[in-house]
MARLODREN-44383 format. One record per atom (N, C-alpha, C, O): residue in three letters; atom name; z, y, x. Coordinates in nm, 3 decimals, always signed. Layout:
BEGIN
+-----+------+---------+---------+---------+
: res : atom :      zz :      yy :      xx :
+-----+------+---------+---------+---------+
: ALA :   CA :       Z :       Y :       X :
...
+-----+------+---------+---------+---------+
This chain:
BEGIN
+-----+------+---------+---------+---------+
: res : atom :      zz :      yy :      xx :
+-----+------+---------+---------+---------+
: MET :    N :  +0.005 : +12.239 :  +5.292 :
: MET :   CA :  -0.092 : +12.272 :  +5.188 :
: MET :    C :  -0.145 : +12.413 :  +5.216 :
: MET :    O :  -0.069 : +12.504 :  +5.249 :
: CYS :    N :  -0.273 : +12.428 :  +5.201 :
: CYS :   CA :  -0.336 : +12.556 :  +5.229 :
: CYS :    C :  -0.319 : +12.654 :  +5.114 :
: CYS :    O :  -0.276 : +12.768 :  +5.133 :
: TRP :    N :  -0.354 : +12.610 :  +4.996 :
: TRP :   CA :  -0.345 : +12.697 :  +4.879 :
: TRP :    C :  -0.277 : +12.620 :  +4.767 :
: TRP :    O :  -0.296 : +12.500 :  +4.752 :
: GLN :    N :  -0.200 : +12.691 :  +4.690 :
: GLN :   CA :  -0.147 : +12.632 :  +4.568 :
: GLN :    C :  -0.238 : +12.675 :  +4.455 :
: GLN :    O :  -0.287 : +12.787 :  +4.452 :
: GLN :    N :  -0.260 : +12.584 :  +4.362 :
: GLN :   CA :  -0.349 : +12.614 :  +4.251 :
: GLN :    C :  -0.272 : +12.605 :  +4.119 :
: GLN :    O :  -0.176 : +12.529 :  +4.105 :
: LEU :    N :  -0.317 : +12.683 :  +4.026 :
: LEU :   CA :  -0.264 : +12.680 :  +3.891 :
: LEU :    C :  -0.383 : +12.700 :  +3.799 :
: LEU :    O :  -0.459 : +12.796 :  +3.816 :
: ALA :    N :  -0.399 : +12.613 :  +3.704 :
: ALA :   CA :  -0.510 : +12.627 :  +3.609 :
: ALA :    C :  -0.453 : +12.646 :  +3.469 :
: ALA :    O :  -0.356 : +12.581 :  +3.430 :
: THR :    N :  -0.514 : +12.736 :  +3.395 :
: THR :   CA :  -0.478 : +12.754 :  +3.255 :
: THR :    C :  -0.606 : +12.750 :  +3.174 :
: THR :    O :  -0.715 : +12.771 :  +3.226 :
: ASP :    N :  -0.592 : +12.722 :  +3.047 :
: ASP :   CA :  -0.711 : +12.715 :  +2.963 :
: ASP :    C :  -0.725 : +12.834 :  +2.869 :
: ASP :    O :  -0.817 : +12.838 :  +2.787 :
: THR :    N :  -0.635 : +12.929 :  +2.879 :
: THR :   CA :  -0.646 : +13.051 :  +2.798 :
: THR :    C :  -0.605 : +13.171 :  +2.882 :
: THR :    O :  -0.527 : +13.160 :  +2.976 :
: TRP :    N :  -0.660 : +13.287 :  +2.845 :
: TRP :   CA :  -0.625 : +13.410 :  +2.913 :
: TRP :    C :  -0.479 : +13.446 :  +2.886 :
: TRP :    O :  -0.411 : +13.499 :  +2.974 :
: ALA :    N :  -0.430 : +13.419 :  +2.766 :
: ALA :   CA :  -0.290 : +13.451 :  +2.734 :
: ALA :    C :  -0.195 : +13.377 :  +2.828 :
: ALA :    O :  -0.096 : +13.436 :  +2.874 :
: LYS :    N :  -0.222 : +13.252 :  +2.858 :
: LYS :   CA :  -0.137 : +13.178 :  +2.952 :
: LYS :    C :  -0.149 : +13.234 :  +3.093 :
: LYS :    O :  -0.049 : +13.246 :  +3.164 :
: MET :    N :  -0.270 : +13.270 :  +3.133 :
: MET :   CA :  -0.291 : +13.323 :  +3.268 :
: MET :    C :  -0.217 : +13.454 :  +3.288 :
: MET :    O :  -0.163 : +13.479 :  +3.395 :
: ARG :    N :  -0.215 : +13.538 :  +3.186 :
: ARG :   CA :  -0.147 : +13.668 :  +3.197 :
: ARG :    C :  -0.001 : +13.653 :  +3.238 :
: ARG :    O :  +0.053 : +13.739 :  +3.307 :
: ARG :    N :  +0.063 : +13.544 :  +3.197 :
: ARG :   CA :  +0.204 : +13.520 :  +3.233 :
: ARG :    C :  +0.222 : +13.512 :  +3.384 :
: ARG :    O :  +0.327 : +13.547 :  +3.437 :
: TYR :    N :  +0.118 : +13.464 :  +3.453 :
: TYR :   CA :  +0.127 : +13.447 :  +3.598 :
: TYR :    C :  +0.080 : +13.570 :  +3.675 :
: TYR :    O :  +0.082 : +13.571 :  +3.798 :
: LEU :    N :  +0.040 : +13.673 :  +3.604 :
: LEU :   CA :  -0.008 : +13.795 :  +3.669 :
: LEU :    C :  +0.090 : +13.910 :  +3.656 :
: LEU :    O :  +0.052 : +14.026 :  +3.675 :
: ARG :    N :  +0.212 : +13.881 :  +3.625 :
: ARG :   CA :  +0.313 : +13.987 :  +3.613 :
: ARG :    C :  +0.362 : +14.028 :  +3.752 :
: ARG :    O :  +0.349 : +13.951 :  +3.847 :
: PRO :    N :  +0.418 : +14.146 :  +3.763 :
: PRO :   CA :  +0.466 : +14.192 :  +3.895 :
: PRO :    C :  +0.563 : +14.094 :  +3.958 :
: PRO :    O :  +0.651 : +14.039 :  +3.892 :
: GLY :    N :  +0.546 : +14.073 :  +4.087 :
: GLY :   CA :  +0.634 : +13.986 :  +4.163 :
: GLY :    C :  +0.592 : +13.840 :  +4.166 :
: GLY :    O :  +0.649 : +13.762 :  +4.243 :
: SER :    N :  +0.495 : +13.803 :  +4.086 :
: SER :   CA :  +0.456 : +13.662 :  +4.084 :
: SER :    C :  +0.305 : +13.644 :  +4.085 :
: SER :    O :  +0.256 : +13.538 :  +4.045 :
: LYS :    N :  +0.233 : +13.743 :  +4.130 :
: LYS :   CA :  +0.086 : +13.736 :  +4.126 :
: LYS :    C :  +0.031 : +13.641 :  +4.232 :
: LYS :    O :  +0.082 : +13.635 :  +4.344 :
: PRO :    N :  -0.074 : +13.568 :  +4.195 :
: PRO :   CA :  -0.138 : +13.480 :  +4.294 :
: PRO :    C :  -0.216 : +13.562 :  +4.396 :
: PRO :    O :  -0.244 : +13.680 :  +4.375 :
: GLN :    N :  -0.252 : +13.498 :  +4.507 :
: GLN :   CA :  -0.335 : +13.565 :  +4.606 :
: GLN :    C :  -0.473 : +13.593 :  +4.553 :
: GLN :    O :  -0.536 : +13.693 :  +4.588 :
: LEU :    N :  -0.522 : +13.504 :  +4.466 :
: LEU :   CA :  -0.656 : +13.519 :  +4.410 :
: LEU :    C :  -0.658 : +13.454 :  +4.273 :
: LEU :    O :  -0.602 : +13.347 :  +4.253 :
: ALA :    N :  -0.723 : +13.519 :  +4.179 :
: ALA :   CA :  -0.742 : +13.462 :  +4.045 :
: ALA :    C :  -0.891 : +13.434 :  +4.025 :
: ALA :    O :  -0.976 : +13.514 :  +4.063 :
: ILE :    N :  -0.921 : +13.320 :  +3.965 :
: ILE :   CA :  -1.058 : +13.286 :  +3.932 :
: ILE :    C :  -1.071 : +13.291 :  +3.780 :
: ILE :    O :  -0.997 : +13.226 :  +3.708 :
: VAL :    N :  -1.167 : +13.371 :  +3.734 :
: VAL :   CA :  -1.191 : +13.385 :  +3.591 :
: VAL :    C :  -1.329 : +13.328 :  +3.561 :
: VAL :    O :  -1.430 : +13.376 :  +3.612 :
: ASP :    N :  -1.333 : +13.226 :  +3.477 :
: ASP :   CA :  -1.458 : +13.161 :  +3.439 :
: ASP :    C :  -1.503 : +13.220 :  +3.305 :
: ASP :    O :  -1.435 : +13.204 :  +3.204 :
: LEU :    N :  -1.617 : +13.289 :  +3.305 :
: LEU :   CA :  -1.664 : +13.355 :  +3.183 :
: LEU :    C :  -1.730 : +13.260 :  +3.084 :
: LEU :    O :  -1.746 : +13.295 :  +2.967 :
: GLN :    N :  -1.767 : +13.141 :  +3.128 :
: GLN :   CA :  -1.836 : +13.049 :  +3.038 :
: GLN :    C :  -1.745 : +13.006 :  +2.925 :
: GLN :    O :  -1.640 : +12.945 :  +2.948 :
: GLY :    N :  -1.784 : +13.038 :  +2.803 :
: GLY :   CA :  -1.706 : +13.001 :  +2.685 :
: GLY :    C :  -1.581 : +13.084 :  +2.664 :
: GLY :    O :  -1.504 : +13.056 :  +2.572 :
: LEU :    N :  -1.560 : +13.184 :  +2.745 :
: LEU :   CA :  -1.440 : +13.267 :  +2.734 :
: LEU :    C :  -1.456 : +13.367 :  +2.620 :
: LEU :    O :  -1.549 : +13.448 :  +2.622 :
: PRO :    N :  -1.368 : +13.364 :  +2.522 :
: PRO :   CA :  -1.376 : +13.464 :  +2.416 :
: PRO :    C :  -1.344 : +13.603 :  +2.471 :
: PRO :    O :  -1.252 : +13.618 :  +2.552 :
: LEU :    N :  -1.417 : +13.702 :  +2.430 :
: LEU :   CA :  -1.395 : +13.841 :  +2.466 :
: LEU :    C :  -1.389 : +13.864 :  +2.618 :
: LEU :    O :  -1.289 : +13.916 :  +2.668 :
: PRO :    N :  -1.492 : +13.826 :  +2.692 :
: PRO :   CA :  -1.487 : +13.841 :  +2.838 :
: PRO :    C :  -1.469 : +13.986 :  +2.883 :
: PRO :    O :  -1.405 : +14.011 :  +2.985 :
: GLU :    N :  -1.525 : +14.081 :  +2.809 :
: GLU :   CA :  -1.507 : +14.223 :  +2.847 :
: GLU :    C :  -1.360 : +14.263 :  +2.840 :
: GLU :    O :  -1.311 : +14.335 :  +2.927 :
: GLN :    N :  -1.290 : +14.216 :  +2.738 :
: GLN :   CA :  -1.148 : +14.248 :  +2.724 :
: GLN :    C :  -1.068 : +14.183 :  +2.836 :
: GLN :    O :  -0.977 : +14.245 :  +2.892 :
: VAL :    N :  -1.101 : +14.059 :  +2.868 :
: VAL :   CA :  -1.030 : +13.990 :  +2.976 :
: VAL :    C :  -1.047 : +14.065 :  +3.108 :
: VAL :    O :  -0.950 : +14.085 :  +3.181 :
: LEU :    N :  -1.170 : +14.105 :  +3.140 :
: LEU :   CA :  -1.192 : +14.177 :  +3.265 :
: LEU :    C :  -1.131 : +14.316 :  +3.262 :
: LEU :    O :  -1.090 : +14.368 :  +3.366 :
: GLY :    N :  -1.123 : +14.377 :  +3.145 :
: GLY :   CA :  -1.053 : +14.505 :  +3.132 :
: GLY :    C :  -0.905 : +14.488 :  +3.158 :
: GLY :    O :  -0.845 : +14.569 :  +3.228 :
: ASP :    N :  -0.844 : +14.384 :  +3.101 :
: ASP :   CA :  -0.703 : +14.354 :  +3.126 :
: ASP :    C :  -0.680 : +14.325 :  +3.274 :
: ASP :    O :  -0.581 : +14.368 :  +3.333 :
: ARG :    N :  -0.774 : +14.253 :  +3.333 :
: ARG :   CA :  -0.762 : +14.217 :  +3.474 :
: ARG :    C :  -0.752 : +14.340 :  +3.561 :
: ARG :    O :  -0.681 : +14.338 :  +3.662 :
: GLN :    N :  -0.821 : +14.446 :  +3.525 :
: GLN :   CA :  -0.817 : +14.569 :  +3.605 :
: GLN :    C :  -0.675 : +14.624 :  +3.615 :
: GLN :    O :  -0.639 : +14.685 :  +3.715 :
: VAL :    N :  -0.596 : +14.603 :  +3.512 :
: VAL :   CA :  -0.458 : +14.651 :  +3.510 :
: VAL :    C :  -0.366 : +14.555 :  +3.585 :
: VAL :    O :  -0.268 : +14.597 :  +3.646 :
: LEU :    N :  -0.397 : +14.426 :  +3.579 :
: LEU :   CA :  -0.307 : +14.323 :  +3.629 :
: LEU :    C :  -0.331 : +14.280 :  +3.774 :
: LEU :    O :  -0.237 : +14.239 :  +3.842 :
: MET :    N :  -0.456 : +14.289 :  +3.820 :
: MET :   CA :  -0.490 : +14.240 :  +3.954 :
: MET :    C :  -0.588 : +14.334 :  +4.020 :
: MET :    O :  -0.678 : +14.386 :  +3.953 :
: PRO :    N :  -0.575 : +14.359 :  +4.151 :
: PRO :   CA :  -0.676 : +14.436 :  +4.221 :
: PRO :    C :  -0.810 : +14.361 :  +4.217 :
: PRO :    O :  -0.811 : +14.238 :  +4.226 :
: PRO :    N :  -0.920 : +14.430 :  +4.203 :
: PRO :   CA :  -1.050 : +14.363 :  +4.188 :
: PRO :    C :  -1.087 : +14.272 :  +4.304 :
: PRO :    O :  -1.155 : +14.172 :  +4.284 :
: GLY :    N :  -1.045 : +14.305 :  +4.425 :
: GLY :   CA :  -1.077 : +14.222 :  +4.540 :
: GLY :    C :  -1.005 : +14.089 :  +4.542 :
: GLY :    O :  -1.035 : +14.003 :  +4.625 :
: ARG :    N :  -0.909 : +14.072 :  +4.452 :
: ARG :   CA :  -0.833 : +13.947 :  +4.445 :
: ARG :    C :  -0.872 : +13.864 :  +4.321 :
: ARG :    O :  -0.796 : +13.780 :  +4.274 :
: VAL :    N :  -0.993 : +13.891 :  +4.272 :
: VAL :   CA :  -1.044 : +13.819 :  +4.155 :
: VAL :    C :  -1.183 : +13.767 :  +4.186 :
: VAL :    O :  -1.268 : +13.840 :  +4.236 :
: LEU :    N :  -1.206 : +13.640 :  +4.154 :
: LEU :   CA :  -1.339 : +13.581 :  +4.163 :
: LEU :    C :  -1.382 : +13.548 :  +4.020 :
: LEU :    O :  -1.313 : +13.476 :  +3.949 :
: VAL :    N :  -1.496 : +13.602 :  +3.981 :
: VAL :   CA :  -1.550 : +13.578 :  +3.847 :
: VAL :    C :  -1.666 : +13.480 :  +3.858 :
: VAL :    O :  -1.760 : +13.501 :  +3.934 :
: LEU :    N :  -1.658 : +13.372 :  +3.780 :
: LEU :   CA :  -1.769 : +13.279 :  +3.767 :
: LEU :    C :  -1.850 : +13.326 :  +3.648 :
: LEU :    O :  -1.810 : +13.306 :  +3.533 :
: SER :    N :  -1.963 : +13.388 :  +3.674 :
: SER :   CA :  -2.040 : +13.448 :  +3.566 :
: SER :    C :  -2.115 : +13.340 :  +3.488 :
: SER :    O :  -2.139 : +13.230 :  +3.538 :
: ALA :    N :  -2.150 : +13.375 :  +3.366 :
: ALA :   CA :  -2.222 : +13.282 :  +3.279 :
: ALA :    C :  -2.328 : +13.360 :  +3.204 :
: ALA :    O :  -2.310 : +13.476 :  +3.169 :
: LEU :    N :  -2.438 : +13.294 :  +3.180 :
: LEU :   CA :  -2.549 : +13.353 :  +3.108 :
: LEU :    C :  -2.503 : +13.403 :  +2.971 :
: LEU :    O :  -2.434 : +13.332 :  +2.897 :
: GLY :    N :  -2.540 : +13.526 :  +2.939 :
: GLY :   CA :  -2.507 : +13.582 :  +2.809 :
: GLY :    C :  -2.369 : +13.642 :  +2.798 :
: GLY :    O :  -2.323 : +13.672 :  +2.688 :
: THR :    N :  -2.300 : +13.661 :  +2.911 :
: THR :   CA :  -2.167 : +13.723 :  +2.905 :
: THR :    C :  -2.175 : +13.865 :  +2.959 :
: THR :    O :  -2.210 : +13.957 :  +2.884 :
: ILE :    N :  -2.145 : +13.886 :  +3.084 :
: ILE :   CA :  -2.142 : +14.020 :  +3.143 :
: ILE :    C :  -2.247 : +14.026 :  +3.254 :
: ILE :    O :  -2.257 : +13.935 :  +3.336 :
: GLU :    N :  -2.324 : +14.133 :  +3.255 :
: GLU :   CA :  -2.431 : +14.151 :  +3.354 :
: GLU :    C :  -2.373 : +14.164 :  +3.495 :
: GLU :    O :  -2.262 : +14.214 :  +3.514 :
: ASP :    N :  -2.452 : +14.118 :  +3.594 :
: ASP :   CA :  -2.410 : +14.128 :  +3.734 :
: ASP :    C :  -2.379 : +14.271 :  +3.775 :
: ASP :    O :  -2.285 : +14.295 :  +3.851 :
: GLU :    N :  -2.458 : +14.365 :  +3.727 :
: GLU :   CA :  -2.437 : +14.505 :  +3.762 :
: GLU :    C :  -2.299 : +14.554 :  +3.717 :
: GLU :    O :  -2.233 : +14.630 :  +3.788 :
: GLU :    N :  -2.256 : +14.509 :  +3.599 :
: GLU :   CA :  -2.124 : +14.547 :  +3.549 :
: GLU :    C :  -2.014 : +14.482 :  +3.633 :
: GLU :    O :  -1.913 : +14.545 :  +3.661 :
: LEU :    N :  -2.034 : +14.357 :  +3.672 :
: LEU :   CA :  -1.937 : +14.290 :  +3.759 :
: LEU :    C :  -1.929 : +14.360 :  +3.894 :
: LEU :    O :  -1.820 : +14.374 :  +3.950 :
: ASP :    N :  -2.043 : +14.405 :  +3.946 :
: ASP :   CA :  -2.043 : +14.483 :  +4.071 :
: ASP :    C :  -1.963 : +14.611 :  +4.053 :
: ASP :    O :  -1.883 : +14.648 :  +4.140 :
: ARG :    N :  -1.983 : +14.678 :  +3.942 :
: ARG :   CA :  -1.914 : +14.804 :  +3.914 :
: ARG :    C :  -1.763 : +14.783 :  +3.906 :
: ARG :    O :  -1.685 : +14.867 :  +3.950 :
: LEU :    N :  -1.722 : +14.670 :  +3.850 :
: LEU :   CA :  -1.579 : +14.640 :  +3.837 :
: LEU :    C :  -1.516 : +14.603 :  +3.971 :
: LEU :    O :  -1.394 : +14.608 :  +3.984 :
: GLY :    N :  -1.597 : +14.567 :  +4.069 :
: GLY :   CA :  -1.547 : +14.542 :  +4.204 :
: GLY :    C :  -1.496 : +14.402 :  +4.232 :
: GLY :    O :  -1.447 : +14.376 :  +4.341 :
: SER :    N :  -1.507 : +14.313 :  +4.137 :
: SER :   CA :  -1.462 : +14.176 :  +4.159 :
: SER :    C :  -1.568 : +14.097 :  +4.235 :
: SER :    O :  -1.687 : +14.126 :  +4.225 :
: HIS :    N :  -1.523 : +13.998 :  +4.310 :
: HIS :   CA :  -1.616 : +13.902 :  +4.368 :
: HIS :    C :  -1.673 : +13.824 :  +4.250 :
: HIS :    O :  -1.600 : +13.796 :  +4.155 :
: HIS :    N :  -1.801 : +13.789 :  +4.255 :
: HIS :   CA :  -1.854 : +13.707 :  +4.147 :
: HIS :    C :  -1.968 : +13.621 :  +4.198 :
: HIS :    O :  -2.041 : +13.657 :  +4.290 :
: VAL :    N :  -1.981 : +13.506 :  +4.134 :
: VAL :   CA :  -2.088 : +13.412 :  +4.164 :
: VAL :    C :  -2.151 : +13.368 :  +4.032 :
: VAL :    O :  -2.086 : +13.366 :  +3.928 :
: LYS :    N :  -2.280 : +13.334 :  +4.041 :
: LYS :   CA :  -2.353 : +13.292 :  +3.922 :
: LYS :    C :  -2.352 : +13.141 :  +3.907 :
: LYS :    O :  -2.349 : +13.067 :  +4.005 :
: ARG :    N :  -2.353 : +13.099 :  +3.784 :
: ARG :   CA :  -2.374 : +12.958 :  +3.752 :
: ARG :    C :  -2.522 : +12.928 :  +3.761 :
: ARG :    O :  -2.602 : +13.019 :  +3.741 :
: PRO :    N :  -2.562 : +12.807 :  +3.790 :
: PRO :   CA :  -2.478 : +12.694 :  +3.828 :
: PRO :    C :  -2.427 : +12.710 :  +3.971 :
: PRO :    O :  -2.494 : +12.768 :  +4.056 :
: ILE :    N :  -2.307 : +12.658 :  +3.995 :
: ILE :   CA :  -2.246 : +12.667 :  +4.127 :
: ILE :    C :  -2.165 : +12.541 :  +4.152 :
: ILE :    O :  -2.101 : +12.488 :  +4.061 :
: SER :    N :  -2.167 : +12.495 :  +4.274 :
: SER :   CA :  -2.090 : +12.376 :  +4.308 :
: SER :    C :  -1.946 : +12.414 :  +4.341 :
: SER :    O :  -1.916 : +12.530 :  +4.371 :
: VAL :    N :  -1.859 : +12.317 :  +4.335 :
: VAL :   CA :  -1.719 : +12.340 :  +4.371 :
: VAL :    C :  -1.711 : +12.383 :  +4.518 :
: VAL :    O :  -1.630 : +12.470 :  +4.552 :
: ALA :    N :  -1.793 : +12.324 :  +4.603 :
: ALA :   CA :  -1.794 : +12.362 :  +4.745 :
: ALA :    C :  -1.829 : +12.510 :  +4.762 :
: ALA :    O :  -1.771 : +12.578 :  +4.846 :
: ASP :    N :  -1.922 : +12.559 :  +4.682 :
: ASP :   CA :  -1.959 : +12.700 :  +4.690 :
: ASP :    C :  -1.846 : +12.790 :  +4.639 :
: ASP :    O :  -1.826 : +12.899 :  +4.692 :
: VAL :    N :  -1.774 : +12.745 :  +4.538 :
: VAL :   CA :  -1.659 : +12.822 :  +4.490 :
: VAL :    C :  -1.554 : +12.829 :  +4.599 :
: VAL :    O :  -1.499 : +12.936 :  +4.625 :
: VAL :    N :  -1.525 : +12.716 :  +4.663 :
: VAL :   CA :  -1.426 : +12.713 :  +4.771 :
: VAL :    C :  -1.468 : +12.805 :  +4.885 :
: VAL :    O :  -1.385 : +12.880 :  +4.937 :
: ALA :    N :  -1.595 : +12.802 :  +4.923 :
: ALA :   CA :  -1.643 : +12.889 :  +5.031 :
: ALA :    C :  -1.629 : +13.036 :  +4.992 :
: ALA :    O :  -1.594 : +13.119 :  +5.076 :
: THR :    N :  -1.657 : +13.069 :  +4.868 :
: THR :   CA :  -1.643 : +13.207 :  +4.822 :
: THR :    C :  -1.497 : +13.249 :  +4.823 :
: THR :    O :  -1.466 : +13.363 :  +4.860 :
: VAL :    N :  -1.408 : +13.160 :  +4.783 :
: VAL :   CA :  -1.264 : +13.191 :  +4.785 :
: VAL :    C :  -1.219 : +13.215 :  +4.928 :
: VAL :    O :  -1.147 : +13.311 :  +4.955 :
: ARG :    N :  -1.260 : +13.129 :  +5.019 :
: ARG :   CA :  -1.223 : +13.147 :  +5.161 :
: ARG :    C :  -1.271 : +13.282 :  +5.212 :
: ARG :    O :  -1.197 : +13.353 :  +5.280 :
: ASN :    N :  -1.393 : +13.317 :  +5.179 :
: ASN :   CA :  -1.449 : +13.444 :  +5.222 :
: ASN :    C :  -1.371 : +13.561 :  +5.161 :
: ASN :    O :  -1.340 : +13.658 :  +5.229 :
: ALA :    N :  -1.342 : +13.550 :  +5.032 :
: ALA :   CA :  -1.270 : +13.658 :  +4.963 :
: ALA :    C :  -1.130 : +13.678 :  +5.018 :
: ALA :    O :  -1.080 : +13.790 :  +5.022 :
: MET :    N :  -1.068 : +13.568 :  +5.061 :
: MET :   CA :  -0.932 : +13.577 :  +5.114 :
: MET :    C :  -0.930 : +13.614 :  +5.261 :
: MET :    O :  -0.825 : +13.646 :  +5.317 :
: GLY :    N :  -1.046 : +13.610 :  +5.326 :
: GLY :   CA :  -1.054 : +13.650 :  +5.465 :
: GLY :    C :  -0.996 : +13.551 :  +5.563 :
: GLY :    O :  -0.962 : +13.587 :  +5.676 :
: ARG :    N :  -0.983 : +13.427 :  +5.521 :
: ARG :   CA :  -0.933 : +13.324 :  +5.611 :
: ARG :    C :  -0.975 : +13.188 :  +5.558 :
: ARG :    O :  -1.015 : +13.176 :  +5.442 :
: SER :    N :  -0.965 : +13.088 :  +5.640 :
: SER :   CA :  -0.999 : +12.953 :  +5.597 :
: SER :    C :  -0.883 : +12.859 :  +5.626 :
: SER :    O :  -0.804 : +12.882 :  +5.717 :
: CYS :    N :  -0.875 : +12.756 :  +5.550 :
: CYS :   CA :  -0.769 : +12.658 :  +5.562 :
: CYS :    C :  -0.795 : +12.564 :  +5.677 :
: CYS :    O :  -0.906 : +12.512 :  +5.691 :
: GLY :    N :  -0.696 : +12.540 :  +5.759 :
: GLY :   CA :  -0.707 : +12.442 :  +5.863 :
: GLY :    C :  -0.796 : +12.483 :  +5.981 :
: GLY :    O :  -0.830 : +12.399 :  +6.065 :
: GLN :    N :  -0.832 : +12.609 :  +5.989 :
: GLN :   CA :  -0.916 : +12.651 :  +6.102 :
: GLN :    C :  -0.848 : +12.759 :  +6.181 :
: GLN :    O :  -0.904 : +12.807 :  +6.279 :
+-----+------+---------+---------+---------+
């Protein structure tokens, strides 16, 4: 298996997996419908290095310029799953099976 995945439906659940010693290689944060996205990304700054976070931006949440300032990888909606996978591969600096 190339990557292990874990999905959660709340930020509170995700935080449990971002504690020292158990952090994933990359976290994907989907801003669409996320309550308090600014707070989540602020917490993320403490829990994960920005280069290990991919943000799926959504209209009406956080501006691209702010995401650039925070240093996280980010992509705009609409986006295909294939594009998310390609962005993850690029962010991790390697590809699966190649």
